[in-house]
C-alpha positions in Angstrom: 21.9 22.2 45.5 23.1 18.6 45.9 20.1 17.8 48.1 17.8 19.3 45.4 19.3 17.2 42.7 18.8 14.1 44.8 15.2 15.0 45.5 14.5 15.5 41.8 16.2 12.2 41.0 14.1 10.4 43.5 10.9 12.1 42.2 11.8 11.0 38.7 12.4 7.4 39.8 9.1 7.4 41.6 7.3 8.8 38.5 8.9 6.0 36.4 7.8 3.3 38.8 4.2 4.7 38.9 4.1 5.3 35.2 4.7 1.5 34.7 1.7 0.6 36.8 -1.1 -0.9 34.6 -3.3 2.2 34.6 -0.5 4.4 33.1 0.4 2.1 30.2 -1.0 4.6 27.8 -0.7 4.4 24.0 0.6 6.7 22.7 2.9 7.8 25.6 2.1 11.4 26.7 4.9 14.0 26.6 4.7 14.7 30.3 3.0 12.7 33.1 3.2 13.4 36.8 1.4 11.1 39.3 0.0 12.3 42.6 -1.2 10.6 45.7 -5.0 11.3 45.8 -7.7 9.6 43.8 -11.1 10.2 42.3 -14.0 7.7 41.8 -15.7 7.8 38.4 -19.3 6.5 38.6 -22.9 7.4 37.9 -22.6 10.4 40.2 -19.9 12.0 38.0 -21.2 14.9 36.0 -20.1 16.3 32.6 -19.9 20.1 32.7 -21.0 21.6 29.4 -18.7 24.3 28.0 -20.2 27.7 27.8 -19.4 27.8 24.0 -22.6 26.2 22.6 -21.0 25.1 19.4 -18.8 22.7 21.4 -21.7 21.2 23.4 -22.5 18.4 20.9 -18.9 17.2 21.3 -19.2 16.9 25.0 -22.6 15.2 24.6 -20.7 12.6 22.4 -18.2 12.2 25.3 -21.1 11.8 27.7 -22.7 9.0 25.6 -19.3 7.2 25.4 -18.7 7.4 29.2 -22.3 6.3 29.9 -21.8 3.2 27.7 -18.5 2.3 29.4 -19.8 2.7 32.9 -23.3 1.3 32.1 -24.7 4.3 33.8 -26.6 7.5 32.7 -24.0 10.2 33.1 -25.7 13.6 33.6 -24.6 17.0 32.2 -24.6 20.2 34.1 -23.6 23.9 33.5 -21.7 24.1 36.8 -18.5 22.3 38.0 -19.3 22.8 41.7 -20.5 19.2 42.1 -18.2 16.5 43.4 -16.6 14.3 40.7 -17.2 16.5 37.7 -15.5 16.5 34.3 -14.9 20.0 32.8 -13.5 21.4 29.6 -11.5 24.6 29.4 -10.2 26.8 26.5 -6.5 27.5 26.9 -5.4 29.6 23.9 -1.7 29.3 24.4 -1.7 25.5 23.6 -0.8 24.2 20.2 -3.5 22.7 17.9 -4.4 19.2 19.1 -2.4 19.7 22.3 -4.1 19.2 25.7 -3.7 19.3 29.5 -5.5 16.6 31.5 -5.6 17.0 35.2 -7.3 14.4 37.5 -7.5 15.6 41.1 -9.2 14.4 44.2 -12.7 15.5 43.1 -12.5 16.6 39.5 -11.3 16.0 36.0 -10.4 18.9 33.7 -9.3 18.9 30.1 -7.8 22.1 28.7 -7.0 22.8 25.0 -7.0 25.6 22.5 -9.4 23.9 20.2 -11.9 21.0 20.3 -9.4 18.6 18.8 -7.3 19.0 21.9 -10.3 18.2 24.1 -10.9 15.1 22.0 -7.4 13.8 22.4 -7.4 14.6 26.1 -10.6 12.7 26.3 -9.1 9.6 24.6 -6.3 9.6 27.2 -8.9 9.9 30.0 -10.9 7.0 28.6 -7.8 4.9 28.3 -7.0 5.6 32.0 -10.5 4.6 32.9 -10.6 1.4 30.8 -7.2 0.2 32.0 -8.6 0.5 35.5 -12.0 -1.1 34.9 -12.7 -4.3 36.7 -16.0 -6.3 36.6 -18.4 -5.1 39.2 -16.1 -2.4 40.6 -16.3 1.3 40.2 -13.0 2.6 38.7 -10.9 4.8 40.9 -8.3 6.9 39.1 -5.1 8.1 40.6 -4.3 11.8 40.7 -2.3 12.7 37.6 -1.3 15.7 35.5 -0.6 15.1 31.8 0.6 17.6 29.3 0.7 16.3 25.7 0.8 17.2 22.1 1.5 15.3 18.8 4.8 14.9 17.1 3.3 15.0 13.6 0.2 16.5 12.0 -0.3 13.5 9.7 -0.9 10.3 11.7 -2.5 8.1 9.2 -3.8 4.7 8.2 -4.3 3.8 4.6 -7.1 1.4 3.7 -7.3 -0.2 0.2 -11.0 -0.6 -0.6 -10.4 -1.5 -4.2 -9.2 -5.1 -3.9 -12.1 -5.8 -1.5 -15.0 -3.4 -0.9 -15.8 -2.5 2.7 -19.2 -0.9 3.3 -19.6 2.4 5.2 -20.4 0.7 8.5 -17.1 -1.1 8.4 -15.3 2.1 7.6 -17.1 3.8 10.6 -15.9 1.1 13.0 -12.4 1.4 11.6 -12.5 5.2 12.2 -13.7 4.7 15.7 -10.8 2.5 16.5 -8.3 4.8 14.8 -9.5 7.8 16.8 -9.1 6.0 20.1 -5.3 5.9 19.4 -5.1 9.4 18.1 -4.8 8.7 14.4 -6.2 11.7 12.4 -6.0 10.7 8.7 -7.8 7.9 6.9 -6.3 7.6 3.4 -8.8 5.7 1.2 -7.3 3.9 -1.8 -10.5 4.1 -3.9 -9.4 2.8 -7.3 -7.2 0.1 -8.7 -7.2 -2.8 -11.2 -9.8 -4.7 -9.0 -12.4 -2.1 -8.6 -13.6 1.6 -8.8 -15.3 2.5 -5.5 -16.5 6.1 -5.9 -19.6 7.4 -7.7 -18.7 10.0 -10.3 -21.9 11.4 -11.7 -20.4 12.6 -15.0 -18.9 9.1 -15.6 -21.6 6.6 -14.5 -19.8 3.6 -16.0 -17.1 3.9 -13.4 -19.5 2.3 -10.9 -21.9 0.4 -13.2 -18.9 -1.4 -14.8 -15.8 -0.6 -12.9 -17.1 -1.4 -9.4 -17.8 -5.1 -10.2 -15.9 -8.2 -10.9 -16.6 -11.9 -11.1 -16.8 -13.5 -7.6 -13.7 -15.4 -6.5 -12.6 -16.8 -3.1 -9.2 -17.8 -1.9 -5.6 -17.0 -2.4 -5.0 -14.0 -4.6 -2.3 -15.3 -6.9 -3.4 -17.6 -9.8 -7.1 -16.8 -9.4 -9.2 -18.5 -12.2 -10.1 -16.3 -15.1 -13.7 -15.3 -15.8 -15.8 -17.9 -17.6 -17.7 -17.1 -20.8 -20.9 -15.2 -19.8 -20.0 -15.1 -16.1 -21.7 -12.2 -14.4 -19.5 -9.6 -12.6 -21.4 -9.5 -9.3 -18.7 -9.0 -6.6 -17.9 -5.5 -5.5 -19.6 -2.3 -4.6 -19.0 1.5 -4.3 -19.7 4.5 -2.2 -22.3 7.0 -3.5 -21.5 10.6 -3.0 -24.1 10.7 -0.2 -22.2 7.8 1.5 -19.0 9.8 1.3 -20.6 12.9 2.8 -21.9 10.7 5.6 -18.5 9.2 6.2 -16.8 12.5 6.1 -19.2 13.9 8.7 -18.7 10.9 10.9 -14.9 11.1 10.7 -14.9 14.9 11.3 -16.7 14.4 14.6 -13.7 12.1 15.6 -11.2 14.6 14.1 -10.2 12.2 11.3 -9.6 13.6 7.9 -10.5 11.3 5.0 -8.1 11.7 2.1 -9.2 10.2 -1.2 -6.8 8.5 -3.7 -7.4 7.9 -7.4 -4.5 5.8 -8.6 -3.2 7.0 -12.0 -1.8 6.4 -14.7 -1.2 2.7 -13.8 -3.3 0.5 -11.5 -6.2 1.7 -13.7 -7.8 -1.4 -15.1 -11.2 -0.6 -13.5 -11.1 2.8 -15.1 -10.1 1.3 -18.5 -12.8 -1.4 -18.3 -15.4 1.3 -17.8 -14.1 3.5 -20.6 -11.8 1.6 -23.0 -11.2 4.7 -25.1 -8.9 6.1 -22.4 -6.3 3.3 -23.0 -3.7 3.1 -25.6 -5.2 -0.2 -27.0 -8.8 0.9 -26.8 -9.7 -2.8 -26.4 -12.5 -4.1 -24.1 -11.2 -5.1 -20.6 -12.6 -6.8 -17.5 -12.1 -5.7 -14.0 -9.4 -7.9 -12.5 -10.6 -10.6 -10.0 -7.1 -11.8 -8.9 -3.6 -11.7 -10.1 -2.7 -12.5 -12.9 -5.2 -14.2 -15.2 -5.0 -11.9 -18.1 -1.4 -11.0 -19.2 -2.8 -8.9 -22.0 -4.8 -6.6 -19.7 -4.4 -2.9 -20.3 -4.2 -1.2 -16.9 -2.5 2.1 -17.9 -4.3 5.1 -19.3 -3.2 6.8 -22.6 -1.4 9.9 -21.4 -1.1 11.3 -25.0 -4.9 11.6 -25.5 -6.5 14.9 -24.5 -9.8 13.1 -23.7 -8.0 11.2 -20.9 -7.3 14.5 -19.1 -10.9 15.7 -19.7 -12.2 12.6 -17.8 -9.6 13.0 -15.1 -10.7 16.7 -14.7 -14.3 15.6 -14.3 -13.3 13.0 -11.7 -11.2 15.4 -9.6 -13.8 18.1 -9.9 -16.4 15.9 -8.2 -13.9 14.5 -5.6 -12.9 18.1 -4.6 -16.5 18.9 -4.1 -17.4 16.0 -1.7 -14.1 15.6 0.2 -13.3 18.7 2.4 -9.7 17.4 2.9 -7.0 19.8 1.6 -5.4 16.7 -0.1 -6.1 14.5 -3.0 -3.8 11.5 -3.7 -3.2 10.9 -7.4 -1.2 7.6 -7.2 1.7 7.5 -9.7 3.4 4.3 -8.9 4.3 1.0 -10.7 3.5 2.1 -14.2 4.0 -0.3 -17.1 5.3 2.2 -19.7 5.5 -0.2 -22.7 2.0 0.7 -23.7 3.2 4.3 -24.3 6.2 3.1 -26.2 3.9 1.4 -28.7 1.3 4.1 -28.9 1.5 6.7 -31.7 -0.6 9.2 -29.7 1.7 9.0 -26.7 4.8 9.3 -29.0 3.3 12.4 -30.5 2.8 13.8 -27.0 6.5 13.1 -26.3 7.5 15.0 -29.5 5.1 17.9 -28.9 6.3 18.5 -25.3 10.0 18.1 -26.0 10.3 15.0 -23.9 13.1 12.4 -24.3 11.3 9.2 -23.5 8.3 7.4 -21.8 9.9 8.0 -18.4 9.7 11.7 -18.8 6.2 11.2 -20.2 5.2 9.8 -16.8 6.6 12.9 -15.1 4.6 15.1 -17.6 1.4 13.2 -16.9 1.8 13.4 -13.1 2.5 17.1 -13.3 -0.6 17.7 -15.5 -2.9 15.8 -13.1 -1.3 17.7 -10.1 -2.1 20.9 -12.0 -5.8 19.9 -12.2 -5.8 19.1 -8.4 -4.2 22.5 -7.6 -6.8 24.3 -9.8 -9.5 22.8 -7.5 -7.8 24.4 -4.5 -6.4 21.1 -3.3 -2.8 19.8 -2.6 -1.8 16.7 -4.6 0.0 13.7 -3.1 1.8 11.0 -5.1 3.6 7.8 -4.3 7.3 8.4 -4.5 8.8 7.1 -7.7 12.3 7.7 -9.2 11.5 9.6 -12.4 13.9 11.2 -14.8 12.1 14.5 -15.2 11.3 16.6 -12.1 7.9 16.7 -10.5 5.9 19.8 -9.4 7.3 20.9 -6.0 3.7 21.2 -4.8 3.2 17.4 -4.9 3.6 15.9 -1.5 5.8 12.8 -1.8 4.6 9.7 -0.1 7.7 7.5 0.4 6.7 3.8 0.3 9.6 1.6 -0.8 11.9 2.8 2.0 13.0 6.1 3.7 15.4 7.1 0.9 12.8 8.8 -1.2 11.5 10.8 1.7 15.1 11.9 2.6 15.8 12.9 -1.0 12.6 14.8 -1.5 12.6 16.5 1.9 16.1 17.9 1.1 14.8 19.2 -2.3 12.2 21.2 -0.4 9.2 18.9 -1.0 6.8 17.9 1.8 6.9 14.2 2.6 4.9 11.5 4.3 6.6 8.3 5.3 5.1 4.8 4.9 8.2 2.6 4.3 6.9 -0.9 3.3 9.1 -3.1 5.4 8.2 -1.2 8.6 4.6 0.1 8.1 2.9 -2.1 5.5 0.0 -3.9 7.3 -0.6 -6.4 4.6 2.8 -8.1 5.2 2.4 -11.2 7.3 3.0 -11.2 11.0 4.1 -14.8 11.7 6.1 -17.5 10.1 5.7 -17.3 6.3 5.0 -21.1 6.0 1.8 -20.5 8.1 0.6 -17.4 6.4 -1.3 -16.8 3.1 -0.3 -13.2 2.7 1.8 -12.1 -0.2 5.2 -10.3 -0.1 7.1 -10.6 3.1 7.1 -10.2 6.9 6.6 -7.2 9.1 6.4 -8.5 12.7 5.0 -6.5 15.5 8.5 -5.8 17.0 9.8 -4.8 13.6 7.0 -2.3 13.1 8.0 -0.6 16.4 11.4 0.2 14.8 9.7 2.7 12.4 11.3 6.1 12.7 9.4 8.8 10.9 12.6 11.0 11.2 15.4 8.9 9.7 18.9 10.2 9.6 19.5 12.8 7.0 15.9 13.9 6.5 14.9 17.5 6.5 12.6 17.5 9.6 10.9 20.8 8.5 9.4 19.0 5.5 8.1 15.9 7.2 4.3 16.1 7.5 4.1 12.7 9.2 3.6 9.0 8.4 1.1 6.2 8.1 0.5 2.5 8.1 -0.7 1.2 4.8 -3.1 -1.8 4.4 -3.4 -3.3 0.9 -6.2 -5.8 0.9 -5.4 -8.5 -1.8 -5.6 -11.1 1.0 -8.0 -9.1 3.3 -11.6 -10.2 2.3 -13.6 -9.2 5.4 -13.7 -6.9 8.4 -12.3 -9.4 10.9 -9.2 -9.9 8.8 -9.0 -6.1 8.3 -8.9 -5.6 12.1 -6.5 -8.6 12.5 -3.9 -7.0 10.1 -4.2 -3.6 11.7 -4.0 -4.4 15.4 -1.8 -4.5 17.4 0.6 -3.2 14.8 -1.5 0.0 14.8 -0.3 0.6 18.4 3.3 0.9 17.3 2.4 3.4 14.6 0.3 5.4 17.0 3.2 5.6 19.4 5.8 6.6 16.8 3.6 9.2 15.1 2.2 10.9 18.2 4.5 10.6 21.1 7.2 13.2 21.8 8.3 11.3 24.9 11.6 9.4 24.8 11.0 6.1 23.0 10.5 3.1 25.3 12.5 -0.1 24.9 10.6 -2.8 23.0 10.4 -4.8 26.3 8.6 -1.9 28.0 6.4 -1.1 25.0 5.3 -4.8 24.7 3.8 -4.5 28.2 1.7 -1.6 27.0 0.5 -3.7 24.1 -0.5 -6.6 26.4 -2.4 -4.2 28.6 -4.5 -2.9 25.7 -5.5 -6.3 24.2 -8.4 -6.7 26.6 -9.7 -3.3 25.5 -9.7 -4.5 21.9 -11.6 -7.6 23.0 -14.1 -5.5 24.8 -14.6 -3.4 21.6 -15.2 -6.7 19.6 -12.1 -5.7 17.6 -10.1 -8.6 16.3 -6.3 -8.6 16.6 -3.3 -10.8 15.9 -1.6 -12.6 18.7 1.1 -14.0 16.5 3.7 -11.9 18.3 3.4 -14.6 21.0 4.5 -17.3 18.5 7.7 -19.3 18.9 10.1 -18.2 16.1 11.9 -21.3 14.8 15.1 -20.7 12.8 17.5 -23.2 11.2 21.2 -23.1 10.4 23.9 -25.5 9.5 25.9 -26.9 12.4 28.9 -29.1 12.5 29.3 -31.7 9.7 26.6 -29.8 7.8 23.8 -31.1 9.9 20.9 -28.7 10.4 20.2 -27.5 14.0 17.2 -25.4 15.2 17.0 -22.4 17.5 13.8 -20.9 19.0 13.1 -17.3 19.9 10.2 -15.1 20.8 9.3 -11.5 20.0 8.5 -10.5 23.6 10.4 -11.5 26.8 9.0 -13.5 29.6 7.7 -16.4 27.5 8.6 -20.1 27.9 8.5 -22.3 24.8 7.7 -26.0 24.9 8.3 -28.2 21.8 7.9 -31.7 20.3 9.3 -33.6 17.4 6.9 -36.6 17.6 3.9 -35.1 15.8 2.0 -34.4 19.0 0.9 -31.0 20.2 3.1 -29.8 23.1 2.0 -28.1 26.3 3.7 -27.1 29.6 4.5 -30.8 30.3 6.7 -31.2 27.2 10.4 -30.4 26.8 11.2 -26.8 27.6 13.4 -24.9 25.2 16.5 -23.8 27.1 18.3 -21.6 24.6 20.8 -24.1 23.1 20.6 -25.3 19.5 18.4 -28.3 19.0 19.5 -31.3 17.0 16.8 -32.8 14.8 16.1 -36.4 15.9 16.3 -39.1 13.2 13.0 -39.7 11.5 11.4 -36.4 12.7 9.1 -34.9 10.1 7.8 -31.9 12.0 8.6 -29.6 14.9 5.8 -28.1 17.0 6.2 -25.4 19.5 3.9 -23.3 21.8 4.6 -20.3 24.0 3.4 -20.0 27.6 3.5 -17.1 30.1 3.6 -18.9 33.5 1.0 -21.6 33.3 -1.1 -19.8 30.6 -0.7 -20.7 26.9 -0.3 -17.5 24.8 0.4 -18.6 21.3 -1.0 -21.0 18.7 0.9 -24.2 18.2 3.5 -23.5 15.4 3.9 -26.6 13.2 6.8 -26.5 10.7 8.0 -29.3 8.5 11.6 -30.3 9.0 12.1 -30.3 5.2 11.0 -26.6 5.1 13.5 -25.7 7.8 16.3 -27.6 6.1 15.5 -25.8 2.9 15.9 -22.5 4.7 19.2 -23.5 6.3 20.5 -24.2 2.8 19.4 -20.8 1.6 
């Protein structure tokens, strides 16, 4: 027995060592992975074996096209797996939905699953193994490996705000492609807000003829200049219903569910600008081009007016018809209720329904909209808010401020999705705030890895999953969109899929670095700010300010200067002790190296800014 234990221990240690080799730095980490000794060459002679179920053959053809592009070879299909170096797909009914077994042996690759989604995720793992092994001019040789894997959560999402800036359907398709490679399966589209209405509703054409457009503005979001008299609203766009059907079909092929969101009753200026009669003031409004240039703007719908609910019913009816998802998100957050306090129609609604105040009126409104959603055969989702009157238990609570809302709702029997801002918001900046133009606060890469979708005290049975959320006030184009998502998306993928024991940050950072060349090969932009030197200031003896330098990932060397020149590896090296600021110094500059290779940008911070922080 003792010898058996020692043998198992040695085998485990060997597995760990091999699993840390470059080709096994998979994201997300599989549940079980066993490495063998043989190998198989994947090249133009490799065949794809078509499944006997004809309805699944288009999926395998999609795989074949992807493999052909990666290998720059015309991979053939066959109906037999008797050839050497073949890739086969098998139905294994006892596996859970989305689960898969991937076996790479001396001559063959096989992927087994109970449904096509499992094949798809097994394929993503296989392609990662292949791409981690690819070298210019060399045929990839994969080691023998057996992987058994299944997801931790059913909702593994990314939210994309397309209201603040409109992204056309080709951008959305590329975003879906990248999501699917890392086993995300939900794209939550924030389709409406104060800055634009992005979805064609045929019964309400002004939503897109008016609500989808605003005056063009470029630059930092806060303090944006107001529209000039007669200035044309020419910036924006929207998705036609045919566009949505095309996107839904595209996402479905990649096993991504598109969940639409219509944000109500606040965040509704684009709605109000299109149909002023749905507001309490009924005054003409303009779609917001920044924040804030119109303190008198009315961005909340009148919840006392029956016609408001009629229009919302029309909207949800058309949404339910074009989005096959079982979910419709109805917003519900950050509502300015003073409009209702001053509205006689809303006050009459409060009296008629036996409500106590405008806080309970919000609960009433959300429940009425949820009822409309339920009548269409869909499940409503809302942003978690602390409201005085209870909400319909059928509303899935999306907890965004922190984990507390999810913990509370889950223990009340409600289903929850977690997207706590300080861990999962992708609009938060990734480096030193002095160098960033993003609003709000910081969510560094290492911080996002701390996200736990199952915080202490939560009712696990009611957790659907979690997501990263990207608000786009400061994200005007596709490259910035990618930059804000990756590599933080890797941490979300790991935390939402993997059932394996969580790796240390040091080990996970190695995986991130291994995948950056893959993003580059895909022409996908990403942030490398996690390589930046992190400079902090504190008061030392006699109240003088001293500086310390740190990095997010280990193994970096930082070089610095105080003389207003850009440092490199021949400059002073930071050794870990606090740095005194030389007299007359105006700026510190620092750069990170790994060995002899520069990894970060040069971080330039004014001494005055650091002294200000030390005082705070």
